[in-house]
C-alpha distance (Angstrom), angle and dihedral (degrees) to the residues before:
residue distance angle dihedral
M1 . . .
G2 3.73 . .
K3 3.79 122.8 .
K4 3.81 91.0 -111.8
V5 3.85 92.2 55.7
I6 3.82 92.4 47.6
A7 3.80 90.6 48.1
A8 3.82 90.5 49.9
L9 3.84 91.3 49.3
L10 3.80 91.6 49.2
L11 3.79 89.8 48.8
V12 3.82 91.5 51.2
L13 3.83 92.9 44.6
G14 3.80 90.4 47.6
T15 3.81 90.8 51.1
V16 3.83 92.1 48.7
S17 3.81 91.3 47.5
S18 3.80 91.1 47.9
Q19 3.81 91.1 50.1
A20 3.82 90.6 49.8
Q21 3.80 91.2 51.2
T22 3.81 91.5 47.3
T23 3.80 90.3 49.5
K24 3.81 90.6 48.5
K25 3.82 91.2 50.1
T26 3.79 92.6 51.0
E27 3.81 91.2 46.9
D28 3.80 94.8 47.8
P29 3.84 97.9 82.4
D30 3.81 90.8 53.2
N31 3.79 92.6 45.1
L32 3.80 91.4 47.0
A33 3.79 91.1 51.3
K34 3.81 91.8 47.8
D35 3.81 92.5 46.8
Y36 3.80 91.9 46.8
F37 3.79 94.4 51.4
S38 3.78 92.5 41.7
Q39 3.80 89.2 56.7
I40 3.80 100.4 42.7
M41 3.79 97.4 37.3
G42 3.77 103.3 30.5
L43 3.79 93.6 -126.9
A44 3.77 137.0 107.4
V45 3.79 106.3 -113.1
S46 3.80 90.5 -153.4
A47 3.80 87.2 63.4
T48 3.80 93.3 55.7
E49 3.75 124.5 94.7
N50 3.79 96.6 -120.0
V51 3.81 118.2 37.5
K52 3.82 87.9 167.1
L53 3.82 88.9 65.2
Y54 3.80 92.3 56.4
E55 3.79 93.7 43.6
F56 3.82 89.8 52.2
V57 3.81 92.7 50.1
Y58 3.80 92.4 45.9
D59 3.80 90.4 51.1
W60 3.83 91.7 53.7
L61 3.83 98.6 42.1
G62 3.78 111.0 125.6
T63 3.81 95.3 18.9
P64 3.81 104.5 146.9
Y65 3.79 122.0 -111.2
R66 3.79 118.2 -106.9
L67 3.80 122.2 169.6
G68 3.80 107.6 -118.6
G69 3.80 91.1 7.7
D70 3.79 122.8 138.0
T71 3.82 105.1 173.8
K72 3.81 138.6 75.1
R73 3.81 87.3 -95.6
G74 3.81 88.7 67.1
I75 3.78 138.1 -25.3
D76 3.80 139.3 -180.0
C77 3.81 127.8 -141.0
S78 3.79 97.5 -92.2
G79 3.81 91.5 42.9
F80 3.79 89.3 53.9
A81 3.83 92.5 48.9
Y82 3.81 89.5 46.3
Q83 3.82 93.3 50.9
L84 3.80 92.2 45.4
Y85 3.80 94.3 50.5
E86 3.79 92.0 45.7
K87 3.83 95.7 48.2
V88 3.82 101.0 33.7
F89 3.81 103.2 32.3
N90 3.81 99.7 22.5
T91 3.80 88.0 -127.3
V92 3.80 130.9 127.5
I93 3.80 116.3 -137.0
G94 3.81 133.8 178.3
N95 3.77 124.3 -66.7
N96 3.81 100.2 -124.2
S97 3.79 133.9 38.6
R98 3.83 94.7 -105.1
N99 3.83 92.9 49.5
I100 3.78 90.1 47.6
F101 3.81 91.0 50.8
S102 3.81 89.5 55.7
M103 3.83 87.9 60.6
V104 3.82 97.2 56.4
N105 3.76 140.2 75.7
P106 3.81 105.1 -125.3
I107 3.81 113.4 -119.6
N108 3.79 135.5 -174.6
K109 3.78 119.6 -99.2
E110 3.82 89.8 -113.1
E111 3.84 90.3 58.8
L112 3.82 96.3 54.1
Q113 3.81 116.4 129.4
E114 3.80 133.9 -176.2
G115 3.78 109.8 -65.3
D116 3.81 96.7 19.6
L117 3.78 116.3 131.1
V118 3.80 125.2 -115.6
F119 3.80 121.7 -154.1
F120 3.79 131.7 -158.1
K121 3.78 137.2 -168.3
I122 3.79 102.9 -149.0
N123 3.80 111.8 -171.3
S124 3.78 88.1 -31.3
R125 3.78 142.0 90.5
A126 3.79 88.8 -132.9
I127 3.79 128.7 67.1
S128 3.79 105.9 -88.9
H129 3.82 106.3 167.2
V130 3.81 138.4 40.1
G131 3.78 134.1 -170.8
V132 3.80 138.0 172.5
Y133 3.79 119.0 -111.4
L134 3.81 116.3 -125.4
G135 3.81 103.2 177.7
N136 3.82 135.5 -95.2
N137 3.83 89.5 61.5
K138 3.82 90.6 -62.6
F139 3.79 125.0 128.4
A140 3.79 135.6 -179.0
H141 3.79 120.2 -132.6
A142 3.79 144.7 144.6
S143 3.79 106.7 -99.2
S144 3.79 116.7 -156.2
S145 3.82 89.7 -135.8
R146 3.83 102.4 39.6
G147 3.81 107.9 18.3
V148 3.80 122.3 -132.4
M149 3.77 109.0 2.4
I150 3.78 144.8 138.4
S151 3.79 120.6 -104.5
N152 3.78 136.7 179.5
L153 3.81 121.1 -115.6
N154 3.82 88.0 -144.5
E155 3.82 93.6 62.4
S156 3.80 108.5 110.5
Y157 3.82 93.5 -118.7
W158 3.81 94.3 54.0
K159 3.82 92.7 40.3
R160 3.80 89.7 55.7
Y161 3.82 95.2 51.8
Y162 3.81 101.4 31.8
Y163 3.81 110.9 124.9
K164 3.80 109.9 171.7
G165 3.76 146.1 -39.0
G166 3.78 120.5 -119.6
R167 3.78 139.3 -163.4
L168 3.78 118.3 -154.3
I169 3.80 111.2 -102.8
E170 3.81 108.2 -102.3
S171 3.80 94.7 -131.5
L172 3.83 88.9 57.5
R173 3.81 91.8 51.2
E174 3.79 90.8 50.1
K175 3.83 93.3 50.1
L176 3.76 94.1 49.9
């Protein structure tokens, strides 16, 4: 083969290799999210109804807690639920856990589905915390001590303070 043909082949192979690496890099965040949730929840994210939900949660994991916050620099529980509903479900919900609860139909823990909301009364008679249900008794929320994280409803702490689950009222979803 002539030098020009070899150079052309190397150029083509280099371009194909570069495209493969670029594709791999752009796929990595999705694969990381799927792998992460597969490991911690024991389910294949690709088999769930809403991969976007899991990708959103994965992207926010570790964001620090900040009362009244609504950005990656700091967020509280209702801010996290608000951002999730806006970005994943294209729906605007209330801005604090009690307002959000007024927008749902209460449901039993056994009826919870991906994307439902879970409410807690922590050392209070009023609802003071909200999270988003992911499945397998796991929920995502902004913890005041550890920021955005995933917890299990069966942990003794969350069992003690669990109040109710809620599904957004259909008429509210349709309006928004």
